[in-house]
Structures are given as C-alpha cells and as structure tokens.
C-alpha positions in Angstrom: 113.0 90.9 68.6 109.6 92.3 68.7 107.2 93.3 66.3 104.6 90.9 64.0 106.0 88.1 61.7 104.5 85.8 60.2 106.9 82.6 62.0 105.2 84.4 65.4 101.6 82.8 66.4 99.2 81.5 68.7 98.3 77.8 68.2 97.5 75.1 70.1 99.5 72.2 70.7 98.5 69.2 72.9 96.4 70.5 75.1 98.0 73.6 75.4 98.5 77.3 73.6 101.1 77.5 72.5 103.0 81.2 71.4 106.1 82.0 69.9 108.4 85.0 68.9 110.2 85.8 65.6 113.0 83.8 66.9 111.1 81.1 67.1 111.2 80.8 71.0 108.1 79.1 71.9 106.1 79.6 75.7 103.4 76.6 75.7 100.6 77.6 78.5 98.2 75.4 79.9 95.1 76.6 80.7 92.7 76.1 83.5 89.3 77.7 85.5 89.3 77.2 89.0 85.3 77.9 89.8 83.5 77.6 93.4 80.1 79.1 92.8 76.7 78.0 93.7 72.3 78.4 92.5 70.0 78.9 94.2 67.6 81.9 96.0 69.6 81.5 99.3 73.4 82.3 99.6 75.4 79.3 100.8 76.1 79.4 104.2 79.7 78.4 103.2 82.5 78.3 100.4 81.3 76.1 97.6 83.3 73.2 96.3 86.3 74.2 94.0 86.2 72.9 90.8 88.8 72.9 88.4 88.1 72.5 84.7 91.0 72.1 81.8 90.6 74.3 78.8 91.5 71.8 76.0 89.1 72.3 73.5 90.4 75.1 71.4 88.9 75.9 68.1 90.1 78.6 65.4 88.0 81.4 64.8 90.0 83.8 62.4 93.4 84.5 63.6 92.1 83.6 67.4 91.7 80.2 69.2 88.7 80.2 71.3 87.4 78.4 74.4 83.9 78.1 75.9 83.9 76.4 79.2 81.0 75.4 80.9 81.1 74.4 84.4 77.6 73.1 84.6 76.5 75.4 87.1 73.5 77.5 86.5 74.6 78.3 83.0 78.0 79.5 84.0 79.6 80.2 80.9 83.3 81.6 80.7 85.1 82.5 77.1 88.2 82.4 76.4 90.0 83.8 73.5 94.0 83.9 72.3 94.9 86.5 69.8 97.8 87.8 68.4 97.7 91.9 68.1 98.9 93.7 64.9 101.7 95.1 67.1 102.8 91.7 68.1 102.3 90.7 71.1 99.6 87.9 72.2 96.5 88.9 74.4 94.0 87.0 76.0 90.7 88.0 77.3 88.6 85.9 79.7 84.4 86.9 80.0 82.3 84.9 82.3 78.2 85.2 82.5 75.5 83.0 83.9 72.3 83.0 82.8 70.7 82.1 85.9 71.5 84.1 89.8 74.9 83.1 90.6 76.4 83.1 94.4 80.6 83.2 93.4 83.0 82.7 96.0 86.0 82.2 93.2 86.6 82.5 89.5 90.3 82.1 88.0 91.8 81.7 84.9 95.0 79.5 85.9 97.4 79.6 83.5 100.5 76.8 84.2 103.7 78.3 82.3 106.9 76.6 81.8 109.6 76.0 85.1 110.9 79.7 85.1 112.6 82.1 87.2 110.3 85.6 87.2 110.2 88.7 88.5 106.9 90.6 90.0 106.0 94.1 90.9 106.2 94.7 94.5 103.6 97.0 96.3 106.3 99.7 96.6 106.7 100.0 93.0 109.9 98.1 92.5 110.7 94.8 90.9 112.2 92.1 93.1 112.6 88.0 92.2 109.6 85.8 92.8 110.0 83.7 95.6 107.3 81.0 96.4 104.6 83.7 95.6 103.2 86.7 95.4 99.6 88.4 95.4 98.3 91.9 93.6 95.0 93.6 94.0 93.6 96.4 93.5 96.4 98.8 92.0 99.1 96.8 93.0 101.1 96.2 89.8 100.2 93.1 87.6 103.7 92.6 85.6 105.3 89.0 85.3 108.3 89.0 83.6 109.5 85.3 82.9 112.7 83.7 81.8 112.3 80.2 81.2 114.6 76.9 81.8 115.8 75.8 78.2 117.3 72.5 79.4 120.3 70.9 81.2 123.4 72.4 81.7 126.9 71.1 82.8 127.7 73.7 85.0 124.2 73.9 87.1 123.8 77.6 86.8 121.7 79.1 84.3 122.6 81.9 82.2 121.8 85.2 84.4 123.9 82.7 87.3 120.8 82.6 89.5 118.9 79.5 87.7 118.0 76.4 89.1 120.2 73.6 89.2 120.4 71.2 85.9 118.8 74.1 84.0 120.3 77.5 81.8 117.8 79.8 80.6 116.5 80.6 77.7 117.7 83.9 75.3 114.1 85.2 75.7 112.4 86.3 78.5 108.7 86.8 78.4 106.2 89.5 79.9 102.9 89.1 81.0 101.0 92.4 82.1 97.3 92.3 83.3 94.4 94.6 83.0 93.1 96.0 86.4 89.7 95.6 85.8 90.2 91.7 87.7 90.6 91.4 91.2 93.7 90.2 91.0 96.7 88.3 90.1 98.7 85.5 91.8 102.1 83.9 90.7 103.3 80.9 92.6 105.5 77.9 92.2 103.8 74.3 93.1 106.6 72.0 92.1 108.0 72.8 89.0 105.3 74.7 88.0 104.8 78.3 87.6 101.2 79.0 88.0 99.7 82.9 87.1 96.0 83.1 88.2 93.9 85.6 87.6 91.1 86.1 89.6 88.4 87.4 87.6 86.4 87.2 91.2 87.5 86.7 94.8 85.9 86.8 98.2 89.6 86.7 99.8 90.1 90.2 97.4 86.8 91.5 98.3 86.2 90.4 102.4 82.9 91.0 103.8 82.0 90.2 107.5 79.0 91.2 109.9 77.9 90.9 113.0 75.6 88.3 113.7 73.5 89.7 116.3 72.8 93.9 117.2 73.1 93.7 120.9 71.4 95.8 123.7 74.4 96.4 125.1 77.7 97.1 123.5 79.8 94.7 126.2 77.5 91.6 125.3 79.1 88.8 123.5 78.3 89.2 120.0 80.4 87.2 116.7 81.6 88.2 113.5 80.8 86.1 110.3 82.5 86.5 106.8 80.6 86.2 103.7 81.6 83.6 101.7 80.0 84.8 98.3 78.5 87.2 96.9 75.6 86.9 93.8 78.0 88.2 91.1 76.4 87.1 87.8 73.5 86.8 86.2 71.3 87.3 83.2 70.7 90.7 84.8 74.3 91.5 85.6 77.4 93.0 83.8 80.0 89.6 82.7 82.9 89.6 84.8 86.3 90.1 82.6 89.7 90.0 82.6 92.5 90.7 79.9 96.7 90.2 79.7 99.0 91.1 77.5 101.9 88.6 76.5 105.2 90.4 74.9 108.2 88.7 74.0 111.1 90.2 76.0 111.9 91.3 79.4 110.2 94.8 79.4 111.2 97.5 81.6 107.7 98.3 83.6 105.4 101.0 83.3 104.0 100.9 86.7 100.4 102.3 87.6 101.2 104.8 90.5 98.5 104.9 93.6 98.5 108.7 94.2 98.8 111.4 91.9 101.0 114.6 91.1 103.9 112.1 92.0 103.0 111.9 95.6 104.6 108.9 97.0 102.2 107.9 100.2 98.7 108.5 101.5 97.7 109.5 104.4 93.7 109.8 105.1 92.1 110.4 108.5 88.5 109.4 109.1 87.4 111.1 112.4 84.3 109.2 113.9 81.6 111.4 115.7 81.6 110.0 118.8 84.0 112.5 120.5 82.4 115.7 118.7 81.0 118.9 120.2 80.5 122.0 119.0 83.2 123.5 121.4 86.1 120.6 120.2 84.6 120.7 116.6 85.9 124.3 116.8 89.3 123.8 118.3 89.9 121.0 115.4 89.2 123.1 112.6 90.8 126.6 114.0 93.2 125.3 116.8 91.1 127.0 119.8 87.8 126.9 120.5 87.6 130.4 120.6 86.8 131.7 117.2 87.0 135.2 118.4 90.7 135.1 119.0 92.6 136.2 116.4 94.7 132.8 116.4 91.4 131.3 115.6 92.3 129.3 112.1 96.2 129.7 112.0 96.3 126.3 113.7 94.4 123.3 113.5 93.5 121.4 110.2 92.4 124.7 108.9 95.5 126.3 109.2 97.6 123.4 107.9 95.1 123.4 105.0 94.5 119.6 105.9 91.1 117.8 104.5 89.6 114.8 106.5 86.4 112.5 106.2 84.7 113.6 109.1 81.8 111.7 110.4 78.6 113.4 111.8 75.2 112.5 113.3 72.3 114.1 111.9 70.6 114.2 115.5 72.1 113.2 118.8 71.0 115.3 121.6 68.5 112.3 122.6 67.7 110.4 124.5 68.9 112.6 127.5 72.1 111.8 128.9 72.3 109.7 132.3 74.2 112.0 134.7 77.5 110.1 134.5 79.1 107.2 132.6 79.6 104.1 134.1 82.8 104.2 133.8 83.7 107.3 134.9 81.5 106.6 138.1 83.5 103.9 138.9 86.8 105.5 139.0 85.5 108.9 140.6 84.9 109.1 144.7 81.0 110.1 144.9 80.2 113.1 146.7 77.4 113.7 149.4 74.4 111.8 148.8 76.0 109.6 146.0 76.5 112.5 143.1 79.2 112.9 141.0 82.0 115.1 142.3 81.8 118.8 141.4 85.1 118.4 139.3 83.5 116.7 136.9 79.7 119.2 136.6 82.5 122.0 136.7 84.2 120.0 134.2 81.4 119.7 131.3 79.4 122.8 132.3 82.8 125.0 132.2 84.0 123.4 128.8 80.2 123.0 126.9 80.9 119.0 127.0 77.6 117.2 127.9 77.5 114.0 129.1 76.7 110.9 126.6 75.6 107.8 127.5 76.6 104.4 126.3 75.3 105.0 122.9 77.3 108.0 122.3 74.2 110.2 122.6 73.8 113.7 124.3 75.9 116.1 122.6 74.1 117.3 119.6 75.9 117.5 116.5 73.9 118.5 112.8 71.0 119.3 115.4 73.1 122.0 116.1 73.2 125.1 113.9 76.7 126.1 115.3 77.7 122.5 114.3 76.0 122.4 110.9 77.6 126.4 110.0 81.3 124.4 110.8 80.6 121.3 108.5 79.1 123.7 105.6 82.2 125.9 106.3 84.4 122.7 106.1 82.8 121.3 103.2 83.3 124.7 100.9 87.5 124.0 102.1 87.2 120.4 100.9 86.4 118.4 104.2 84.1 115.4 103.7 81.3 115.6 106.0 79.5 112.0 106.1 76.7 110.1 108.2 78.1 108.1 111.1 75.0 106.0 110.8 72.0 108.4 111.3 72.0 108.5 115.1 73.9 106.9 117.8 70.6 104.7 118.3 69.3 101.8 116.3 67.8 103.3 113.5 64.7 102.1 111.2 64.9 102.5 107.6 62.8 106.2 107.9 65.2 107.6 110.1 68.0 106.8 107.6 66.3 108.2 104.9 65.9 111.2 106.7 69.5 111.2 107.7 70.8 111.0 104.1 68.5 113.8 102.9 70.4 116.0 105.4 73.7 115.0 104.7 73.0 115.3 100.8 73.5 119.1 101.6 77.3 118.4 102.1 77.3 115.8 98.9 77.9 113.1 101.1 79.4 109.8 99.5 81.0 108.1 102.3 79.3 105.8 105.1 80.7 105.2 108.6 78.8 103.0 110.8 78.5 103.4 114.5 78.4 100.7 116.9 77.4 97.7 114.4 77.3 95.3 117.3 74.2 97.0 118.5 72.9 98.8 115.9 70.9 96.6 113.5 71.1 99.1 110.8 74.9 99.0 110.5 76.2 98.0 107.0 78.2 95.1 108.9 75.1 94.4 110.7 72.0 94.0 109.0 72.3 96.8 106.5 73.8 94.6 103.8 70.1 92.9 103.6 67.1 93.9 102.9 64.8 93.9 105.3 63.5 96.5 108.3 67.1 97.7 109.0 68.4 97.9 105.2 70.4 100.5 104.1 71.8 99.6 100.7 69.1 100.6 98.6 69.2 103.6 100.4 73.0 104.6 100.3 72.7 103.5 96.2 70.2 105.9 96.6 71.4 108.5 97.6 74.7 108.5 95.2 76.8 106.7 97.5 80.4 105.2 97.0 81.9 104.1 99.8 81.9 102.5 103.0 83.9 101.4 106.5 84.0 97.7 106.1 84.2 97.6 109.7 87.7 96.5 109.7 90.0 97.4 112.2 93.8 96.9 111.6 95.6 97.7 115.6 97.6 100.8 116.1 101.4 99.8 114.3 102.9 100.2 111.3 101.3 102.7 109.4 101.3 101.0 105.8 98.1 99.0 105.6 99.4 98.0 102.4 101.7 95.3 104.1 104.4 95.6 102.1 106.4 92.5 103.1 103.3 90.3 103.1 103.3 90.3 99.4 102.6 86.0 99.4 98.2 87.7 99.8 95.8 89.9 99.3 95.9 92.9 101.6 92.7 94.9 100.4 92.6 98.2 101.8 90.5 99.9 99.4 88.1 97.3 97.3 84.8 97.2 95.6 82.1 94.9 97.5 80.0 93.6 95.1 76.4 92.8 95.8 76.5 91.7 99.3 73.0 90.5 99.1 70.2 89.0 96.6 68.7 92.0 95.5 70.5 94.7 96.5 72.5 97.0 94.5 76.4 96.1 94.2 78.2 99.3 93.9 79.9 99.8 97.2 83.6 100.2 97.7 84.7 99.1 101.4 87.7 100.2 103.3 89.5 99.6 106.1 91.3 101.5 108.6 94.0 101.5 111.4 92.5 101.8 115.0 94.1 104.9 116.4 91.2 106.0 119.8 94.8 105.1 121.7 96.9 106.5 124.4 97.8 109.9 123.4 101.8 108.6 123.7 101.2 105.8 121.6 98.8 108.0 118.5 102.4 110.4 118.8 104.5 107.5 118.1 102.3 106.0 115.6 102.4 109.1 113.6 106.2 110.1 113.8 108.4 111.3 111.5 110.0 108.2 111.4 107.1 106.3 111.1 105.9 108.7 108.2 109.6 108.6 106.3 109.0 104.9 106.4 105.0 105.3 104.7 106.6 107.5 102.0 109.5 105.2 101.5 107.0 102.2 101.3 104.9 104.1 98.5 102.3 103.4 101.5 98.9 103.8 102.1 97.2 104.5 105.6 93.3 105.0 106.8 93.2 106.5 110.0 89.9 105.5 112.3 90.2 108.7 114.6 88.9 110.5 117.7 90.8 113.7 117.5 88.1 115.7 119.5 88.9 113.0 122.9 89.3 115.5 125.5 87.8 113.4 128.7 87.5 114.7 132.2 90.7 114.3 134.8 89.2 111.9 136.6 88.1 109.9 133.4 90.2 106.6 132.8 90.4 107.6 129.3 91.7 111.0 129.9 95.5 109.5 128.3 93.3 109.6 125.1 92.9 113.0 125.4 94.6 114.8 121.9 92.7 118.4 123.3 93.6 120.5 126.4 92.5 123.5 128.8 93.2 126.5 126.9 94.5 129.7 129.0 91.6 131.2 128.7 88.2 130.1 131.1 86.3 127.6 128.9 88.4 128.0 126.4 89.8 124.4 124.1 93.0 124.0 122.9 95.4 121.3 120.5 97.7 119.5 122.3 100.7 120.7 120.8 102.1 117.8 119.5 98.7 117.3 117.7 99.4 121.1 116.3 103.3 119.5 115.1 102.1 116.8 113.5 99.4 118.6 111.5 102.2 120.9 110.6 104.5 118.7 109.5 101.8 116.8 106.9 101.6 120.1 106.0 104.9 120.4 104.9 105.0 117.0 103.1 101.9 117.7 101.5 103.8 121.1 100.1 107.0 119.2 98.9 104.7 116.6 97.1 105.9 113.3 98.9 102.7 113.0 100.6 98.8 113.3 99.7 96.4 113.7 102.3 92.6 112.9 100.8 89.2 112.9 101.7 88.5 108.8 101.6 86.1 110.1 98.4 88.9 111.5 96.7 91.3 108.6 97.5 88.4 106.3 96.2 88.1 108.0 92.8 91.6 108.4 91.7 91.7 104.7 92.5 89.0 103.7 90.5 89.9 106.2 87.6 93.2 105.0 87.5 92.4 101.2 87.6 90.3 101.7 84.0 93.9 103.4 82.3 94.9 101.4 79.7 99.2 100.4 79.5 100.0 99.3 76.4 103.9 98.7 75.3 104.4 99.3 71.3 107.1 97.1 69.0 108.6 100.8 68.6 109.9 100.3 72.6 107.4 103.0 73.3 104.4 103.2 75.5 100.6 104.3 75.0 98.5 105.5 77.7 94.9 105.9 77.3 92.4 106.8 80.3 88.4 106.2 80.1 87.7 109.3 81.5 90.3 112.6 82.2 92.4 112.0 85.2 94.6 115.1 86.6 98.3 114.4 87.5 98.1 110.7 86.5 101.7 109.3 88.0 103.6 106.1 86.6 106.7 105.0 87.8 109.4 103.1 85.8 111.9 101.0 87.9 114.7 102.7 86.4 117.0 105.7 87.2 118.1 108.6 85.3 115.3 108.5 82.4 114.2 111.6 79.9 110.3 111.3 79.7 108.6 112.6 76.5 104.6 112.7 76.4 103.9 112.8 72.8 107.5 114.4 72.5 106.8 117.1 75.3 108.2 117.1 78.9 105.7 115.5 81.0 103.7 117.7 83.5 106.2 116.7 86.7 109.0 114.3 86.8 111.0 113.6 90.0 114.0 110.9 90.0 114.7 109.0 92.9 117.9 106.0 93.5 116.4 103.6 91.9 113.1 104.6 89.8 112.1 107.5 87.7 108.5 109.2 88.6 106.4 111.1 86.1 102.9 112.3 86.4 100.9 114.0 83.2 96.9 114.7 82.7 95.4 112.1 80.7 92.9 113.6 78.4 89.4 111.4 78.1 89.4 108.8 75.5 92.8 109.7 73.5 96.1 107.6 73.8 99.2 109.3 74.7 102.6 108.0 73.9 105.9 107.8 76.4 109.1 107.5 75.4 112.4 106.9 77.5 116.2 108.6 77.1 118.9 107.7 79.3 121.1 110.7 80.3 123.3 110.3 77.5 120.3 110.8 75.4 120.2 107.4 74.1 116.7 105.7 73.4 115.2 103.1 76.1 112.8 100.6 74.9 110.4 99.3 77.1 111.2 95.9 75.4 114.4 96.2 75.0 116.7 97.4 77.7 119.3 99.7 76.4 122.3 98.0 78.3 121.4 94.7 77.4 121.0 93.2 80.9 117.8 91.5 81.7 116.0 93.2 84.8 116.1 89.7 86.7 120.0 90.3 86.9 119.3 94.0 87.9 116.8 92.9 90.9 119.6 90.3 91.8 122.3 93.2 92.1 
C-alpha cells in the first residue's frame, strides 16, 4: 500500500530508526556517521583517522526524529532528521556544519539495513541486482530497491526464487532514492548486513593530485601526489547536505540522464595547443589550409558542424625556437657543417610550420592576427576557445592575469594546464595554492568553472565511466572543492583520455564499432587530442600525423580518415544518438540536471522540479513500450528502446511538472506499483 496512514510512522526502536508501511511491515535502520577530518591551519599530509559514531540518541521534534551528532572535531556537528511526508513516504536529511575551518577526507552517513536482495541502477541507466558492492557518483542513478528477507523457510528459496538459503522474502519491498547534491552513494554487503553509505564528501569521488616539483626539463623525474583532504567546512562555508526518500514498494525507476534531448552518449574533444599553427588550424576548421579554395568550409569541423574545446596560448612566438628539436636531430642525417637536412627546412618553410622548442613555443597563436580571427569566428559557431596556460613557458601571476584578460573576449570558462611538470603555475603543480604561482583566485575572478585535472586514461575503451566497474567511483567530471586554505572552491575538474598516439591506433579507438558501444553503454568520452599533428617526414612522431600535404604547394588537408570520422560523428548528432558538446556545455548540463528533483507520488505519478530552466532534460524509465505524459501532454521527445523508454522535456524554473505512464494497452503504470505485479528483481533476473 502506498498512501499515508496512522499506522505508518517513523519511531525509535532500541538503537534503530524504524519505519513501517500501512500493512504494518517494518524496516529497522541503524544509522552511523563516518568521519575522517582534522582541524588546523595546514592541511594534514595524510588521510585523517576514520572514526565511526553511532547515531542512537534520537529525540522527537513534532512528527520528526532528530539526532545531533557531535564528533568532537573543531565544532563539527551533523544534524540528522527523519520524517514522514504528507505523501506517505519517509525522508532523511543530513546537514554538516563546523564552527572552525576543517579539513575533510570523508564524511558519510551510513544506513545499516536488514539482510536483503537489492537492485541498483547501473551507469548505463539499467537496473541490475546488487552483488558485492556498487558506487554511484555525480549523475549515476542513486536508486536502491530492497527485498528484505523475512525469516527461515523449509525450501531454502525466497519468494523470487533467488533469496539467501534459509530465508524467504518479505511481501513488501522498499525503494531508496538519494538526491544528487552529495558526492555519491555506496551500497555494499558486509556479512549479513546491507549498508547504504551516503557520502556527503569523499576525496575518492573528488580526486586531486599535484606534481611535487616544477622541473626545468619535462624529462626530469617528478612525482605526483594526491591531496588526501579538502578544506570544506567552517563558519564561512555552506554546509554539506544530503537527502533521501524512502518509499514502501518496488518503484519503477525514473533515472535522470546525463545528456539532453534523448541522446545516449557524449563525445567531447579537448584539443591542446601544442601542435597548433595558423595553417593547420585553418585546415582543421575548413578541411584545407587554403581558405581561397571553394572546398574550404565544406570539410573539417566546420563542414561537419561539430564544436570542440580548443586550447590556445595567449602568446607563443617567443622564445625564438632552436634550429632543430633534439628528437628530430637524433633521427635525421646531418647535412654539411652539421646543419639540418634541407628536407626539414623545406618542409617548415613550405607549410608555414615553424620549429618549436621543448616548451612548445615558437608558433604564434593569439599573438597571430590570423589565429585571432579564426578563434573569433569559431566562437560564434559554438567552439569553446580556452587557455592552455597563459604561454608555453613558466608564467608568473601577472602574465596569467594578462592572458585571462585576453581570453575574456572569447568568454572562456575552462582552463587546461600546459606541461604541469615544468610550469609552476599549473593548477596541478603550485597553481592550486596561494603564493607567487597561485592561479585559483584568478580563475575565480574571471569566472572559470572547469579545469583539467591533469589525469589521463591511456587510449583504449572510449567510455570513461567504466560501466563494468560499478564497485567503485569513476569520476570524470566532478567538483574539486576548496583545494587549499584561503582559495576559492568553485572549480569542477575533468579527466581525459590521452589520444596523442599513432594514427592507426587513433582511428581504431574512434572506430564505428567503438562509438556504437559508447552509445549502447550511455557512455562519456573526453578526448585529450592534438588534431593538428603534422610532423616532418623525418620526425619519429610522423606516425601520429592527422594532417597530410595537399595537392597544391604549401596546402595542408585533413587525413581522409579524420574527415570521415568527423562525418560519422555528424551523422550520429543529426540522428540524435550522440552529443558532441564543448566541455563547458557538458559541465553546465551536468550541474543543472543534478539539481533537478524527482519525486514519486502516492497516486503512482512522479513530479520533476528544476531550480533553473532546462532545455531537453532527459529521463529514462527502464521499461519498454510506455506512453509518457507531462502534465497530460506528450513530452518534447520520446524514444522507445528494447528495454527502456527515454523521454525529454523542457523544464521551467521552479515549477513542478507531473509525469504519468501508461502501457501499450492504455493501462496506467504506477511508478510505485508495477502493472504486471512482478517485482523489478524478478524482471532483472529474467
């Protein structure tokens, strides 16, 4: 039964919070707080000791049960509140504050639940039985459906034919839905216990590591060290919050999708500046470096109507490049007097590709009016033009601030470090701190929202979400938090896949089959690319070239396989299966969608409420053949899959919209009462 009743209540029973439904079925829940935190002006060098505090001293405030947990760490206080709503379900809200600045490594509300079978939502937005453990972060679905065991049976098989030996399953299931404002939800088994851990804060879900030195040579040994804590609480800070809803019944999930307009997957290109010159940038944009050609603009990214996040330097023409890079000199036969072979000199002269030094400097970028014109044009087309540090060199704060002024004309909001092992101002070197190379306050001043974490996955399976590793967090885009004392904390970080590889491997990684799989998995790929790679024929890096000499003298064109890749991506975008956004567009949708509240109603409907207007907000119901109505009207779009129904809608700001479902025969499908009478657990096993 689904509605409210005098028999359904939340109360303390021993040390447990116990909820019950109108049929009298009870669900006892033991609540604990797990904290790894430390106070002090300086960040601790290692993860603080994890301490566990049982929440047993509950008091009643009206119809609610309240508990104030005080771990005794610098005034840290966690307030827990259980309450039954007017709609008949239960809600728990957690809020953490501190009277003094506090370094956090972990802050978790742990719920110990009865021994149960359980279903969780996967990263592919399908339901699956919980085995050992599952971890859901960011826009991973945070739904947990429980089928508690009710006692011993003679057959040793539960009601669904899959229970633990010696137990039967209770006639009532429970569905736990966790809001997205927290860092993540973990569900795991420890012996007979089923634990749901709500991570209000976890550095595992918010990884950050930095280089311990800024060396003079990028080949010099360096070490990368993870930050075990963040300064996340204090009298000046917003409290950390988490909320969940607990429903009686096995709900049909209503999952929030990561991408708008019903698109199944996203592929983001972040192209670094190291290989950029005006001539190859023209080719990347239009398919050929010859802008006078009638073919210019029919190919390239412009012809495919694809947008990318393109990193550039504010200035890069200095220092004057040496005559030859060391790796080229070692592979080429010297001419008379030890000079570089004429073929390299001719190549660089013919194609307008000056030699660069070991920093990447030597090819003008935003200090080249031609590059500026192209950057402004592509910004109007939808590209995201962003800094790849201020310059290829080690930059002081003044130079970084000047560069951010230059990039303001492109409305840049994403930062990508260049050579963070040598450049002290890199965010993942000294840039995350205060001091002569600190840049976090500058990024905050100029309105930056996103920054590269410097974390690269080797080229391989496209999907960075690792859907088969559901047992651990796999952060791809996440809020960093306050990285150091006294610095702003609004940046989100992103990881990438390194794609500066041999061209055959590059195209194999982005094959049709691989992108098909990315779409099937509802996956996410963020590529770390160098699409303008065009090395001399004697260079050992020539195998990574994605551009080729054209038919005319001095002309550069795209490798036909690269042009075909762009065309294939465009087809997927046009048919609505793939999203190719900029990094900023991806992050903005993630953040807006995470604030959308999904509520299940006692009449079997659901409501959606967005804190800001959102276009093409997409949702997935893991059941096929459904008709969806939004406030009684068809949604903006609907796609029927073999195992799911996807729909999308434009959500207004601050106003609830109502979602109702019917099956193929027109019969209502209740979110809390599957119309075929069979549990989702049984459906998943089939």
